[in-house]
C-alpha positions as CSV (number, residue, x, y, z in Angstrom):
1,M,3.1,-2.6,17.9
2,G,3.4,1.2,17.7
3,G,4.8,3.4,15.0
4,I,4.1,6.8,13.5
5,Q,0.5,7.7,12.9
6,I,-0.8,8.3,9.3
7,N,-4.1,9.3,7.9
8,D,-6.1,7.7,5.0
9,H,-3.9,9.5,2.5
10,G,-0.6,8.1,3.9
11,Q,0.4,11.5,5.4
12,V,2.4,11.4,8.6
13,L,0.5,13.1,11.5
14,A,2.3,15.3,14.0
15,L,2.2,14.1,17.6
16,Q,1.2,17.5,19.1
17,N,-1.9,18.3,17.0
18,H,-2.5,15.2,14.8
19,R,-2.4,17.3,11.6
20,P,-0.5,16.2,8.5
21,V,3.2,17.1,8.3
22,P,3.6,18.8,4.9
23,G,5.4,16.6,2.4
24,L,5.9,13.6,4.7
25,Y,4.3,10.3,3.8
26,A,4.7,6.8,5.2
27,A,3.5,3.2,4.9
28,G,4.5,-0.3,6.0
29,E,6.4,-1.2,9.2
30,V,7.1,2.3,10.4
31,T,3.4,3.0,10.7
32,G,2.7,0.1,13.1
33,G,-0.7,-0.6,11.6
34,A,-3.9,-1.8,13.2
35,H,-3.0,-5.5,13.5
36,G,-0.8,-5.4,16.6
37,A,1.3,-8.6,17.2
38,S,0.0,-10.3,14.0
39,R,1.4,-7.5,11.8
40,L,2.9,-10.0,9.4
41,G,-0.3,-11.8,8.8
42,S,-2.2,-11.9,5.5
43,T,-4.4,-8.9,6.2
44,A,-1.4,-6.8,7.4
45,I,0.5,-7.5,4.2
46,V,-2.4,-6.2,2.2
47,E,-2.6,-3.1,4.4
48,R,1.1,-2.4,3.7
49,L,0.6,-2.8,-0.1
50,V,-2.4,-0.6,-0.2
51,F,-1.0,2.1,1.9
52,G,2.3,2.0,0.1
53,R,0.5,2.7,-3.1
54,I,-1.7,5.4,-1.6
55,A,1.3,7.1,0.1
56,G,3.4,6.8,-3.0
57,R,0.7,8.3,-5.3
58,N,0.1,11.2,-2.9
59,A,3.8,11.9,-2.4
60,A,4.4,12.0,-6.1
61,A,1.6,14.5,-6.5
62,C,2.8,16.6,-3.5
63,D,4.1,20.1,-4.2
64,G,6.7,19.9,-1.4
């Protein structure tokens, strides 16, 4: 489905060099996910919940 790319910490990766953008985290629909057309299926919902928690925890601990 497409979307911005994130790493396993929920950090948004830059298009040019695939390195984390400092202080920018994402989860859910904006990230596209790995499930393609079935993004709203049961496994995709769990993916959004898990990465939402991961991204939120890491963003809260971020220095800026």
